[in-house]
C-alpha positions, 0 to 999 in steps of 0.5 A: 295587285288586281290592276296589274293582273288586269293589264297583263290579261288585256295585253294577252287578249290584244296579242291574240286578237291582233293575230286573228284580225291581221290573218282575216284582213289578209284574206279579205284584201286578197278576196276583194282584190285590193292592194296591200296599200289600201288594206294596210293604210285604210282598212287596218288603220281605221279598224285598229284606230278605234280604241284611240278614237273612242278615248277623246270622244268619250272623254268629251261626251261622257267623261268626268264631271270636271270639264277641264280634265275631260278636255286635257284627256281628249287633247292629250289622246289626240296628239299623243297618238301620232307621236307614239306612231311616228316614234315608238311604234316604228322603232318597235317594228324595226326592232322586231326584225333586226335578227332576221334582216340585220341592222343594215337591212331594209323595211320596204313599204310600197313607196308611192303609198308611203309617201302619200300617207306622210305628205297628207299627215304633214299637211294635216298636222300643220293645219291642226297645230296652226289651229291652236293659235286661233281665237276661241271666239268667234269660232268661224276659223276653227270650223273652217279648219275642221272642215278642211281636215275632214275634206283632206281625209276624204281626198286621201281615201279617194286617191288611195283607192284609185291607186289600188288597181294599178298597184295590184297589176304591178305585184302589190296585191295582198297574198295570204301565207297561212290558213285562215285560223277559223278553218281549224274549227272545221269550216271552209274559207269563204267571204262569210267565214273571213268576215266572221273572224275579222269581226271577232278579231276586231271586237276582241281587239277593241275590248282588249284595248279598252280594258287595258286603258282601264287598267292603265288608268288604275295604275296611274291613279295609284302612283299619282300620274297627272292627267295631261301626262297620262293622256299624252304618254300612257293612254297612247301606249295602250291605245296604239297596241293594236297598230304595234302588234299588227305591224310587227306581225306583218313585217315579220311575215315580209308584208312590209306595206301592210305593216308600215301602212297600218301605222302611216294610215292610222297617222293620217286618220288621227291627223285629220279627223281627230284634230277636227274633233278637238278643234271643234269641241275643246279649247285646243290651245298650245302649252309647253308640253303640247308644243314639245309633242308636236315638234317631236312628231314633226321631226319623227315624221319628216325623218321617215318621209325623207329617209325613204328611198327606192330600196325602202328605209334602213332599219338602223334609221328607225332607231332615231325614232325610238331615240326621239320618243326617249327624248320626249319622255326626258323633256316631259318628265324632267 
């Protein structure tokens, strides 16, 4: 009973802290005059990706005494995150605005940034998948692949930041739509108070996600879920909650670039830096369940990339991404 209460409490904490974080991040983006693309794809994506980043790192460095279990948790968390984002997260985001926009309505992220995110992810994810078929020893090629993935993310950062100034001029600046929450305590809105709320929101977000993961682990242990299945399915659901919640908040406020950028930017981060870590520190080898996850992620990402038009992405198209996740569950579980 206690473990279920812990999961519920941490979920509520995540929802509250996501509101604090997204509200402060909007003010931060507006204050330093950057585009919604940079705010969503870099600042929000990296910040909210902290929970799923810490899981594989901690599993490798300070996990259990069983090295194989640590490696399975790490590989599953690394590959499960983009699978979750490209399928279930986009479906949940679309579902949250059906009533408001209709099933034939659109989600309209800024197109150049969205396409850049998807292109970088597909290239990086391909390299990460190919690295699974490299020999473990000698590991020169694995080191090379890891360096290329890290370099790709640096190039991505440069291109995203360089595009920001022109996007702001063409109407893609961050515009706040409600007061900074911390001002309800009687303080003024300035850079200091914005950063304080941003920091508090981020700390609570990470703490909530970590607590949620702990609760999910306890629940999984009690019902006898295998470790690899846990790391591929349950851990990503827990660690991706910040992205899901923030994206829902933003699209419901018509901040589609922030909402989608939070997801696609996190995918680029998780498709470059985390696989680089996995390639270097784990056997990083294919298995039937892992390759199935990779294939589903490819299909979901390609569907997002090529259904994007000048008007955006139709909400009903994102229901396929939800179906892909259900398909993956069916294959893996049965």
